[in-house]
C-alpha positions as CSV (number, residue, x, y, z in Angstrom):
1,M,-0.1,-3.9,4.1
2,T,2.1,-2.7,6.8
3,R,4.5,-5.3,8.3
4,R,4.1,-4.4,12.0
5,V,0.9,-2.5,12.5
6,R,-1.3,-3.2,9.4
7,P,-3.2,-0.2,8.1
8,R,-6.1,-2.5,7.2
9,A,-6.3,-3.7,10.8
10,A,-6.2,-0.1,11.9
11,L,-9.1,0.7,9.6
12,V,-11.0,-2.2,11.1
13,A,-10.5,-0.8,14.5
14,L,-11.4,2.7,13.4
15,A,-14.5,1.6,11.5
16,A,-16.5,1.5,14.7
17,V,-15.9,5.2,15.0
18,V,-18.0,7.5,12.9
19,I,-15.9,9.4,10.4
20,T,-17.0,12.9,11.2
21,A,-16.7,16.0,9.2
22,T,-14.9,17.8,12.0
23,A,-11.4,18.9,11.1
24,L,-8.7,18.0,13.5
25,T,-6.8,21.0,14.6
26,G,-3.4,21.6,16.1
27,P,-1.0,24.5,16.4
28,A,0.4,25.2,13.0
29,G,3.9,25.9,14.5
30,A,4.1,22.3,15.8
31,A,4.6,20.9,12.4
32,R,8.0,21.5,10.8
33,G,8.8,21.6,7.1
34,P,7.5,23.5,4.1
35,A,3.7,24.1,3.9
36,A,2.3,24.8,0.5
37,P,-0.5,27.4,0.1
38,A,-3.5,25.7,1.5
39,A,-6.5,27.2,-0.4
40,G,-9.1,24.4,-0.4
41,H,-7.0,22.1,1.7
42,D,-6.9,23.8,5.1
43,A,-8.6,20.8,6.9
44,T,-6.2,18.4,5.2
45,R,-3.2,20.4,6.4
46,R,-4.5,20.5,9.9
47,A,-5.1,16.7,9.9
48,I,-1.6,16.2,8.7
49,E,-0.2,18.4,11.4
50,A,-2.4,16.6,14.0
51,A,-0.7,13.3,12.9
52,V,2.7,14.8,13.7
53,L,1.4,16.0,17.0
54,A,0.2,12.5,17.7
55,G,3.7,11.1,17.2
56,V,4.3,10.6,13.4
57,P,7.9,11.8,12.7
58,G,6.9,13.3,9.4
59,V,4.3,13.3,6.6
60,A,4.5,13.9,2.9
61,A,1.3,14.5,1.0
62,E,0.0,15.6,-2.4
63,A,-3.5,16.2,-3.8
64,R,-4.6,16.7,-7.4
65,D,-8.1,18.0,-8.1
66,A,-9.9,20.5,-10.4
67,D,-8.0,23.4,-8.8
68,G,-4.7,21.8,-9.7
69,L,-1.8,20.5,-7.6
70,W,-1.3,20.9,-3.9
71,R,1.6,19.6,-1.9
72,T,2.6,19.8,1.7
73,A,4.9,18.2,4.3
74,A,5.0,18.3,8.0
75,G,7.4,17.1,10.7
76,V,10.8,15.7,10.2
77,G,12.4,13.4,7.7
78,E,15.3,12.7,10.0
79,L,15.0,12.6,13.8
80,R,18.7,12.8,14.4
81,T,19.3,16.1,12.5
82,G,15.8,17.5,12.6
83,K,15.8,17.8,8.8
84,A,12.3,18.7,7.5
85,R,10.2,16.1,5.7
86,G,9.9,16.9,2.0
87,A,6.7,16.7,0.0
88,A,8.5,15.1,-2.9
89,D,10.2,12.4,-0.8
90,R,10.3,8.9,-2.1
91,F,9.2,6.0,0.1
92,R,8.4,2.3,0.2
93,V,4.7,2.0,-0.8
94,G,4.1,-1.5,0.7
95,S,1.0,-3.3,-0.6
96,I,0.1,-0.5,-3.0
97,T,2.5,-2.6,-5.1
98,S,-0.5,-4.9,-5.6
99,T,-2.4,-2.3,-7.7
100,F,0.5,-2.2,-10.1
101,V,0.7,-6.0,-10.3
102,A,-3.1,-6.3,-10.8
103,T,-3.0,-3.7,-13.6
104,V,-0.3,-5.6,-15.4
105,L,-2.2,-8.8,-15.2
106,L,-5.3,-7.1,-16.4
107,Q,-3.4,-5.7,-19.4
108,M,-2.2,-9.2,-20.1
109,A,-5.8,-10.5,-19.9
110,A,-6.8,-7.8,-22.4
111,E,-4.1,-9.1,-24.8
112,G,-5.4,-12.6,-24.5
113,K,-2.4,-13.9,-22.6
114,L,-4.4,-15.2,-19.7
115,S,-7.9,-15.4,-18.2
116,L,-8.7,-14.1,-14.8
117,D,-10.4,-17.5,-14.3
118,D,-7.3,-19.5,-15.1
119,T,-6.1,-21.6,-12.2
120,V,-2.9,-20.7,-10.5
121,E,-1.7,-24.2,-11.3
122,R,-2.0,-23.5,-15.1
123,H,0.7,-20.7,-14.8
124,L,2.6,-21.9,-11.7
125,P,2.5,-25.7,-11.9
126,G,3.3,-27.3,-8.6
127,V,3.9,-24.1,-6.7
128,V,0.7,-24.0,-4.6
129,A,0.8,-27.4,-2.9
130,G,1.1,-29.2,0.4
131,N,-1.0,-29.1,3.6
132,G,-4.2,-28.9,1.7
133,N,-3.1,-26.1,-0.6
134,D,-3.9,-26.8,-4.2
135,G,-3.2,-24.4,-7.1
136,R,-5.9,-26.3,-9.1
137,T,-8.6,-24.8,-6.9
138,V,-7.5,-21.2,-6.9
139,T,-7.9,-18.7,-9.8
140,V,-6.0,-15.6,-10.8
141,R,-9.1,-13.6,-9.9
142,Q,-9.1,-15.0,-6.4
143,L,-5.5,-14.0,-5.9
144,L,-6.3,-10.4,-6.9
145,N,-9.4,-10.0,-4.9
146,H,-8.0,-12.0,-1.9
147,T,-10.6,-14.7,-1.8
148,S,-8.1,-17.5,-2.3
149,G,-8.0,-18.6,1.4
150,L,-4.3,-19.0,1.2
151,F,-2.5,-18.4,4.5
152,D,-0.7,-15.0,4.8
153,Y,3.0,-15.8,5.2
154,L,3.4,-12.5,7.1
155,S,1.0,-13.8,9.8
156,E,3.3,-16.7,10.6
157,P,4.4,-15.9,14.2
158,S,8.0,-17.1,13.8
159,Y,8.4,-15.2,10.5
160,Y,7.0,-12.1,12.0
161,Q,9.3,-12.3,15.0
162,K,12.3,-12.9,12.8
163,Y,11.8,-10.2,10.1
164,V,9.5,-7.6,11.6
165,L,9.9,-7.2,15.3
166,G,12.7,-6.2,17.7
167,D,16.0,-8.0,17.7
168,G,14.7,-10.2,14.9
169,F,14.5,-7.4,12.5
170,L,17.8,-5.8,13.6
171,R,19.6,-9.2,13.1
172,H,17.9,-10.1,9.8
173,R,17.2,-6.8,8.1
174,Y,19.8,-7.5,5.4
175,D,18.8,-11.2,4.7
176,A,18.0,-11.8,1.0
177,L,14.9,-13.9,0.6
178,T,13.5,-15.6,-2.4
179,P,9.8,-15.8,-3.2
180,G,10.1,-19.5,-2.5
181,D,11.3,-18.8,1.0
182,R,8.2,-16.9,1.8
183,L,5.8,-19.2,0.0
184,A,7.3,-22.1,2.0
185,V,6.2,-20.3,5.1
186,A,2.7,-19.8,3.7
187,F,2.2,-23.4,2.6
188,S,3.4,-24.8,5.8
189,H,-0.2,-23.9,6.9
190,P,-3.4,-25.2,5.4
191,P,-5.8,-22.8,3.7
192,L,-7.9,-20.6,6.0
193,F,-11.0,-21.5,4.0
194,P,-12.0,-22.9,0.6
195,A,-11.2,-20.7,-2.3
196,G,-13.9,-18.2,-3.1
197,A,-15.6,-18.5,0.3
198,R,-14.8,-14.9,1.5
199,H,-12.3,-12.1,1.4
200,A,-9.3,-12.1,3.6
201,F,-6.2,-10.1,2.7
202,S,-3.0,-12.2,2.3
203,H,0.4,-11.1,1.1
204,T,0.8,-14.6,-0.3
205,N,-1.8,-13.7,-3.0
206,D,0.1,-10.7,-4.3
207,L,3.4,-12.6,-4.3
208,L,1.9,-15.3,-6.4
209,A,0.4,-12.7,-8.7
210,A,3.8,-11.2,-9.3
211,L,5.2,-14.6,-10.1
212,I,2.4,-15.1,-12.7
213,V,3.4,-11.8,-14.3
214,E,6.9,-13.2,-14.7
215,R,5.8,-16.5,-16.1
216,I,3.6,-14.9,-18.7
217,G,5.9,-12.0,-19.5
218,G,9.0,-14.1,-19.8
219,G,11.1,-11.6,-17.9
220,S,11.1,-10.1,-14.4
221,Y,8.0,-8.6,-12.9
222,E,10.0,-5.4,-12.4
223,Q,10.6,-5.1,-16.2
224,E,6.9,-5.6,-16.9
225,V,5.8,-2.9,-14.4
226,R,8.4,-0.5,-15.9
227,R,7.5,-1.2,-19.5
228,R,3.7,-1.1,-19.0
229,I,3.2,1.5,-16.3
230,I,6.2,3.5,-15.1
231,R,7.6,4.5,-18.5
232,P,4.3,5.3,-20.3
233,L,3.2,7.5,-17.4
234,G,6.6,9.1,-16.8
235,L,6.7,8.1,-13.2
236,G,10.2,9.3,-12.6
237,A,10.1,8.8,-8.8
238,T,8.9,5.2,-9.0
239,S,11.3,2.3,-9.0
240,H,12.1,-1.2,-7.6
241,P,14.9,-1.5,-5.0
242,G,16.7,-4.4,-6.7
243,A,19.9,-4.9,-4.6
244,S,19.6,-1.5,-2.9
245,T,18.6,-1.4,0.8
246,V,17.5,2.2,0.9
247,P,15.1,4.4,-1.2
248,P,16.8,6.8,-3.6
249,R,16.9,10.5,-2.8
250,P,15.1,12.7,-2.1
251,S,13.9,10.6,0.8
252,G,13.6,10.7,4.6
253,R,14.4,8.1,7.1
254,G,12.0,5.4,8.2
255,Y,11.2,4.8,11.9
256,S,9.6,2.0,13.8
257,K,8.8,1.1,17.4
258,L,10.3,-2.4,17.1
259,F,10.1,-3.0,20.8
260,F,6.6,-1.6,21.3
261,D,5.6,-4.3,23.8
262,T,8.5,-3.8,26.2
263,R,10.0,-0.4,25.4
264,P,7.1,1.6,23.9
265,D,9.1,4.9,23.8
266,R,12.0,3.5,21.9
267,I,12.2,4.5,18.2
268,D,14.6,2.7,15.8
269,D,15.8,3.9,12.4
270,V,14.7,1.1,10.1
271,T,15.3,2.8,6.8
272,A,17.6,0.1,5.4
273,F,16.6,-3.5,4.8
274,D,16.8,-5.9,1.9
275,G,14.0,-5.2,-0.6
276,S,13.8,-8.9,-1.5
277,Q,11.9,-9.4,1.8
278,V,8.9,-7.6,0.2
279,W,9.5,-8.5,-3.5
280,G,6.4,-8.6,-5.5
281,D,3.9,-7.7,-2.8
282,G,5.5,-4.6,-1.2
283,D,8.7,-3.6,-2.8
284,I,7.9,-0.6,-5.1
285,I,9.3,2.8,-4.1
286,S,7.5,5.9,-5.2
287,S,6.3,9.4,-4.2
288,A,2.9,10.9,-3.5
289,G,3.0,12.7,-6.8
290,D,3.7,9.6,-8.8
291,L,1.0,7.5,-7.0
292,N,-1.5,10.2,-7.8
293,R,-0.6,10.1,-11.4
294,F,-0.8,6.3,-11.5
295,Y,-4.3,6.2,-9.9
296,R,-5.5,9.1,-12.0
297,A,-4.5,7.2,-15.2
298,L,-6.0,4.0,-13.9
299,M,-9.4,5.4,-13.2
300,R,-9.5,7.4,-16.4
301,G,-8.9,4.3,-18.6
302,T,-5.4,5.2,-19.7
303,L,-4.0,1.9,-18.6
304,L,-6.9,-0.5,-19.1
305,P,-9.6,-1.1,-21.7
306,P,-13.2,-0.6,-20.4
307,R,-13.8,-4.3,-19.9
308,Q,-10.7,-4.8,-17.8
309,L,-11.3,-1.6,-15.8
310,A,-14.8,-2.9,-15.0
311,E,-13.2,-6.2,-13.8
312,L,-10.8,-4.2,-11.6
313,K,-13.7,-2.4,-10.0
314,T,-15.8,-5.5,-9.4
315,T,-15.7,-5.9,-5.7
316,V,-16.3,-8.6,-3.1
317,V,-17.5,-7.9,0.5
318,N,-14.8,-7.2,3.0
319,P,-16.3,-8.7,6.2
320,D,-13.6,-7.1,8.3
321,L,-14.5,-3.6,7.3
322,P,-18.1,-2.9,6.5
323,I,-17.4,0.5,4.8
324,S,-15.1,-1.1,2.3
325,S,-15.1,-3.7,-0.5
326,Y,-12.2,-5.2,-2.4
327,G,-11.8,-5.2,-6.2
328,L,-8.7,-6.5,-8.1
329,G,-5.7,-5.0,-6.3
330,I,-7.7,-2.0,-5.2
331,E,-10.4,-1.3,-2.6
332,R,-13.6,0.8,-2.5
333,L,-14.2,2.9,0.6
334,E,-17.5,4.6,1.4
335,M,-17.0,7.8,3.3
336,S,-19.6,9.1,5.7
337,C,-20.1,12.2,3.6
338,G,-21.3,10.0,0.7
339,T,-18.1,10.2,-1.3
340,S,-16.9,6.8,-2.7
341,L,-13.1,6.4,-3.0
342,W,-10.9,3.8,-4.7
343,Y,-7.8,3.4,-2.7
344,H,-5.0,1.1,-1.4
345,D,-3.0,1.4,1.8
346,G,0.4,0.0,2.2
347,G,3.3,-0.3,4.6
348,T,6.6,-1.7,5.4
349,V,8.7,-1.4,8.5
350,G,9.1,2.4,8.9
351,S,6.4,3.5,6.4
352,L,2.7,3.8,6.1
353,T,1.0,5.1,2.9
354,F,-2.6,5.9,1.7
355,A,-3.4,6.6,-1.9
356,A,-7.0,7.4,-2.9
357,T,-8.9,8.6,-5.9
358,T,-12.4,9.4,-6.9
359,E,-13.9,7.0,-9.5
360,D,-14.0,9.6,-12.2
361,G,-10.3,10.3,-11.7
362,S,-10.9,14.0,-10.9
363,H,-9.4,14.0,-7.4
364,Q,-6.4,12.1,-6.0
365,F,-4.8,12.3,-2.6
366,T,-1.7,10.4,-1.3
367,F,0.0,10.8,2.0
368,N,2.9,8.9,3.6
369,Y,4.1,8.6,7.2
370,N,7.8,7.8,7.8
371,G,6.8,6.0,11.0
372,D,4.7,2.8,11.3
373,W,3.0,3.0,14.7
374,E,0.5,5.9,14.7
375,V,-2.8,5.2,12.9
376,S,-5.3,7.4,14.6
377,Q,-5.2,10.1,11.9
378,L,-5.4,7.9,8.8
379,L,-9.1,8.1,8.3
380,P,-9.5,11.6,9.6
381,T,-6.9,12.8,7.1
382,L,-8.8,11.1,4.2
383,N,-12.0,12.6,5.6
384,A,-10.5,16.1,5.7
385,E,-9.4,16.0,2.1
386,F,-12.5,14.4,0.5
387,C,-15.4,15.5,2.9
388,E,-14.5,18.8,4.4
389,P,-15.9,22.0,2.8
390,T,-13.2,23.7,0.9
391,S,-11.9,27.1,1.9
392,G,-11.2,29.9,-0.6
């Protein structure tokens, strides 16, 4: 989830608008950067260029389908120099991290190391406590499908002001935070509802899930993700930031309107900040190509046995977004053209990402904005790739 303008909140706002099959067009010359041959992806390219026209600094995108690999980029990767955005750029993926964490936990379940119906208390004794929070009433499954009811630490107004907005972000961008620091914020509030009552996305869930990975694996969550997913799939552009404050190259800059309420035209370079602030629920760095390979392998059963893959795809109703339902670290989206997608969105300050795949794993599409404030083209871009008639 994005840390200033949440893609999921944007989807909720856009859900009232019919996702049409009309391609959004704009002058091709308005988008800067290399454009790959667009056979079969003309509508997608136009939607990406429309996002740049709408104010996104730059977009990197890649699609994989029966016709092969298609990459494109539009806009700039650096506003100061005008350097073009690159299709292979690496970026912070935000809450897409949760699909990686859920996959690791499901692998551990397949190995008999845990049950999805274990309580959080069993694996993290005493961690979920205070103000009515009780780890004995919340299961691992409820963390992964976001039905735990636990308060989202990122929704705490004082935390949001300190680490996401305006002068707060600029002063505290290099603060190192522990998972305990963020959980203390979450558990200073009572649960929003009894565990299992409904779905409501909370970064607290994904943070706890990463801690359970560590408790069961006996090492760092980063090591488990590398050993179980990154290395087997050869995801060379995927990493965790560790002590680094910027994504590795090739990468563009990240931009945010930190003062959107008082100075809406001001754009700040927010590329650098301490990755510990999103550890476990938003810290992974990747590329469009690597995310497509990950979701392709996931849907095709390369990473999970059939039983655990079925668990991953067992969804609960998302009352905030009628066209969507949430599985375990992944979401199902019903497009107006009848296509069903599995996807996750993600964001941090300065970055918005969508990664989507068809259920049979035959078609993936990932795109990233290096700005976090323009959301009007998110669904139209997905629609263009998965619902527009192809061009020869």
